[in-house]
N, C-alpha and C positions, 0 to 999 in steps of 0.2 A: 901278407905278402905277396907278392904278383908273382903268376907262372912263367915262366921262358918260353915260350913259341916261337916256332919259325916265323917267319913277315911274310910269308906268302898263307897263313891263313886270319891275320889279321885285317878288319875291314875296321873301318871310321866311319860314323854319320855327326857331323858338325848338325847340329841342330839349329843352328843361331843361323847361318847361312845358307842351310838342306840341301850339304853335298854329302858325297858320300865320298870317302877313297877307298879306291878297292887295294887290293893284296898288290896289285901288277904296277901300282901309282897312280893309275889314271880316276879324274876326277869327275862326278859325275852330278850334273845341277838333281836333285828331285823335283817332283811334280807335288807329293805331298811330302810333307816331313811333320808332325804333331806328335809330342808327348800325352799319351792317354793313360788313365787311371789305370791301366793294365799293363802299359807298357810303353811301345815307339811305333806307328805306324807311318812308313814310306811307300814312295813310288815314284818310279823311273822309269823314265822314255828309256825304250828300245829299238832305237831305227836302226841300228845294224841287224836285226832278227828279221828274218823274209817272213814268218807267221806271227810274231807275238809286236802288241804294241808296245806294252809295258807289264814292270816285273812290279808287283805289289809285296812288300814284305811288312810283317806284323813280327818286332821282338819281342818276346815275351819272359822276359829277366825273370820272374818266379817261377815257372815252369823251365829254364836254360833252355827253350827252343825258338829257331826264328821260321815262322811261319812263309811261305812264297807260296806265289802262285804267276802264270803268266795269263794278261788279258789279252784273247788272240783278235790279228789285226783287221781280222773279217765279223763283220757284224753278229754273222748269223755260225758261225763257228763254235763247235762243243769246246767249253775252258778245259787244258790240261789239269792233271791231277794237281794237288797242292802238296807242296814238299814239306813237310818237319826233319828241322836241321837241329842235335846238339848243338848248344855253343854255350861257350861261358861270353858272360855280358858284363862289362863296367860302365858305369851310370857316373858321370860326370854332369855339370851344370850346362855346360857348354858343349858335351859331345858323349858319345856313347861309344865304344869299342864292343868290338864282336870278335871272337875267337872261333876260327870254326872246327870243331873236332871229327867233322866228316861223316858219323854216322847218323845216319839218317833214314825218313818213314815217308813212302811214295804213298796218298791218302786219294783213291781213285772216286766214282763215285757210290753212295749206298755204304761207304766206309769200307773201302775194301783197303789193307794196308797192307803194304810188306817191306821189307827192311834194304835201306837202300846205303851203297857206297862199304859197303863191309869190304872188301881188297884191299882201297885204297886207307881206310880205315885201322886192317891189320898190317897194314907196308908201315904207314905213320907213326906206331905204335911200336914197332920191331924196329923202326929206323932212327928213334927217339926223339923224333919230331914232336908225340905228345904222349907226355909223362904219362907212367902206370895208375896215378891217381884221376888224372883227369878220365883216362879213358874206362876205369870203371865208372864214374858219374858221367860219361856218355852212354855207354850200355846200360846203367842201370835210368836212364831219362829215356835214353831209346824204348826200350822193354817196358817199362813204365807208360809212358804214350803210345803204346802197339795195344796192349792190351785196352785200356781205358776208349782210344778209337773205336776200336772194333767191339766196344759192348755198345758203343752211344750209336754205331752204324751210320754215323752223319759225323761231319766236322761242327759244322753248327752246333748241335746236341752237343757235342763232347766240349765245346769252346764253353756254351753254358752250365755245362756241369762243372767248369773252371770260374766261374762267376765273370765271364766276357759274356757280352750279350749283345754285340753289334755281328750282325751280320757278313760274315766272310766269301 
Protein backbone atom coordinates (compact mmCIF):
# COMPACT_ATOMS: atom_id res chain seq x y z
CA UNK A 1 0.00 0.00 0.00
CA UNK A 2 1.40 3.39 -0.99
CA UNK A 3 1.20 6.25 1.46
CA UNK A 4 -0.81 9.31 0.48
CA UNK A 5 1.41 12.38 0.58
CA UNK A 6 0.98 15.99 -0.32
CA UNK A 7 2.18 16.57 -3.90
CA UNK A 8 4.41 19.35 -2.55
CA UNK A 9 6.65 16.69 -1.01
CA UNK A 10 7.03 14.34 -4.02
CA UNK A 11 9.87 14.52 -6.56
CA UNK A 12 10.31 12.17 -9.54
CA UNK A 13 13.59 11.41 -11.31
CA UNK A 14 13.26 9.85 -14.76
CA UNK A 15 16.41 7.76 -15.10
CA UNK A 16 16.07 7.22 -18.87
CA UNK A 17 15.68 10.89 -19.80
CA UNK A 18 17.86 12.21 -16.92
CA UNK A 19 15.19 14.64 -15.81
CA UNK A 20 13.92 15.62 -12.37
CA UNK A 21 10.38 16.84 -11.80
CA UNK A 22 10.26 19.06 -8.74
CA UNK A 23 7.21 19.37 -6.49
CA UNK A 24 6.59 22.80 -8.06
CA UNK A 25 6.08 21.08 -11.43
CA UNK A 26 9.31 22.38 -12.92
CA UNK A 27 11.48 19.92 -14.83
CA UNK A 28 15.26 20.08 -14.68
CA UNK A 29 17.72 18.33 -16.96
CA UNK A 30 20.33 16.42 -14.97
CA UNK A 31 24.00 16.44 -15.94
CA UNK A 32 24.59 13.17 -14.07
CA UNK A 33 22.01 10.46 -13.47
CA UNK A 34 23.13 6.91 -12.88
CA UNK A 35 22.11 3.97 -10.77
CA UNK A 36 24.75 2.69 -8.38
CA UNK A 37 24.87 -0.44 -6.25
CA UNK A 38 23.92 1.70 -3.23
CA UNK A 39 21.31 3.94 -4.92
CA UNK A 40 21.03 6.77 -7.42
CA UNK A 41 23.54 9.58 -8.08
CA UNK A 42 22.33 12.79 -9.73
CA UNK A 43 23.79 16.19 -10.42
CA UNK A 44 21.80 19.20 -11.56
CA UNK A 45 23.10 22.65 -12.57
CA UNK A 46 21.81 25.57 -10.49
CA UNK A 47 22.10 28.60 -12.80
CA UNK A 48 19.69 30.63 -10.63
CA UNK A 49 21.88 30.26 -7.51
CA UNK A 50 24.50 32.99 -7.20
CA UNK A 51 26.88 30.95 -5.02
CA UNK A 52 26.31 27.38 -6.28
CA UNK A 53 27.20 25.83 -9.60
CA UNK A 54 25.39 22.52 -9.09
CA UNK A 55 23.37 20.41 -6.67
CA UNK A 56 24.76 16.92 -6.11
CA UNK A 57 22.36 14.35 -4.68
CA UNK A 58 22.62 10.70 -3.77
CA UNK A 59 19.47 8.72 -3.03
CA UNK A 60 20.18 5.96 -0.52
CA UNK A 61 17.05 3.77 -0.45
CA UNK A 62 18.35 1.17 2.01
CA UNK A 63 18.99 3.97 4.51
CA UNK A 64 15.88 6.04 3.70
CA UNK A 65 18.02 9.10 3.04
CA UNK A 66 18.73 11.74 0.43
CA UNK A 67 22.28 13.13 0.68
CA UNK A 68 22.71 16.58 -0.87
CA UNK A 69 25.46 19.14 -1.20
CA UNK A 70 26.08 22.15 -3.41
CA UNK A 71 29.22 22.64 -5.47
CA UNK A 72 30.42 26.24 -5.11
CA UNK A 73 30.51 28.41 -8.21
CA UNK A 74 33.92 29.79 -7.28
CA UNK A 75 36.71 27.24 -7.47
CA UNK A 76 38.41 28.20 -4.21
CA UNK A 77 35.26 28.58 -2.12
CA UNK A 78 34.74 26.17 0.73
CA UNK A 79 31.91 23.73 0.13
CA UNK A 80 28.91 24.08 2.38
CA UNK A 81 27.59 21.38 4.68
CA UNK A 82 26.07 18.14 3.45
CA UNK A 83 22.35 17.68 4.01
CA UNK A 84 20.87 14.30 4.91
CA UNK A 85 17.08 14.21 4.66
CA UNK A 86 14.73 11.39 5.61
CA UNK A 87 12.82 10.33 2.50
CA UNK A 88 10.56 7.57 1.31
CA UNK A 89 12.00 6.19 -1.96
CA UNK A 90 10.13 4.14 -4.55
CA UNK A 91 12.26 2.58 -7.30
CA UNK A 92 10.87 1.55 -10.64
CA UNK A 93 12.62 0.63 -13.86
CA UNK A 94 12.20 4.07 -15.41
CA UNK A 95 11.93 6.38 -12.42
CA UNK A 96 12.73 6.95 -8.78
CA UNK A 97 10.16 8.78 -6.68
CA UNK A 98 11.13 10.44 -3.42
CA UNK A 99 8.78 11.77 -0.81
CA UNK A 100 10.45 14.29 1.45
CA UNK A 101 9.72 13.63 5.12
CA UNK A 102 11.16 17.07 5.90
CA UNK A 103 13.31 16.09 8.88
CA UNK A 104 17.03 16.00 8.29
CA UNK A 105 20.59 16.64 9.33
CA UNK A 106 23.11 19.24 8.33
CA UNK A 107 26.61 17.78 8.53
CA UNK A 108 29.53 20.17 8.55
CA UNK A 109 33.25 19.66 8.78
CA UNK A 110 34.51 16.80 10.94
CA UNK A 111 31.08 15.20 11.25
CA UNK A 112 29.50 18.00 13.24
CA UNK A 113 25.82 17.35 12.71
CA UNK A 114 22.64 19.09 13.73
CA UNK A 115 18.98 18.26 13.17
CA UNK A 116 17.25 20.59 10.70
CA UNK A 117 13.71 21.45 9.64
CA UNK A 118 12.17 20.26 12.92
CA UNK A 119 9.57 23.07 12.87
CA UNK A 120 8.44 22.27 9.31
CA UNK A 121 8.37 18.57 10.16
CA UNK A 122 6.24 19.15 13.27
CA UNK A 123 3.82 21.36 11.32
CA UNK A 124 3.49 18.75 8.54
CA UNK A 125 2.82 15.99 11.06
CA UNK A 126 0.37 18.17 12.99
CA UNK A 127 -1.42 19.12 9.78
CA UNK A 128 -1.71 15.54 8.56
CA UNK A 129 0.60 16.08 5.57
CA UNK A 130 2.90 13.37 6.95
CA UNK A 131 1.28 10.34 8.59
CA UNK A 132 2.32 9.36 12.10
CA UNK A 133 3.89 6.09 10.89
CA UNK A 134 6.03 8.02 8.41
CA UNK A 135 6.91 10.59 11.10
CA UNK A 136 8.11 7.77 13.35
CA UNK A 137 10.16 6.39 10.45
CA UNK A 138 11.71 9.83 9.82
CA UNK A 139 12.57 10.30 13.50
CA UNK A 140 14.18 6.85 13.78
CA UNK A 141 16.10 7.39 10.52
CA UNK A 142 17.43 10.82 11.46
CA UNK A 143 18.37 9.86 15.03
CA UNK A 144 20.15 6.67 13.89
CA UNK A 145 22.03 8.65 11.25
CA UNK A 146 22.91 11.43 13.71
CA UNK A 147 24.38 8.84 16.07
CA UNK A 148 26.37 7.12 13.31
CA UNK A 149 27.69 10.29 11.67
CA UNK A 150 28.72 11.70 15.04
CA UNK A 151 30.50 8.47 15.93
CA UNK A 152 32.44 8.39 12.62
CA UNK A 153 33.21 12.15 12.62
CA UNK A 154 33.37 12.28 8.83
CA UNK A 155 30.70 11.75 6.18
CA UNK A 156 33.00 9.61 4.00
CA UNK A 157 33.90 7.37 6.95
CA UNK A 158 30.19 7.05 7.77
CA UNK A 159 29.42 6.14 4.14
CA UNK A 160 32.22 3.52 4.18
CA UNK A 161 30.75 2.11 7.40
CA UNK A 162 27.49 1.76 5.45
CA UNK A 163 29.26 -0.04 2.56
CA UNK A 164 29.47 2.96 0.21
CA UNK A 165 33.09 3.45 -0.74
CA UNK A 166 32.74 6.26 -3.28
CA UNK A 167 34.06 9.60 -2.04
CA UNK A 168 31.33 12.09 -1.28
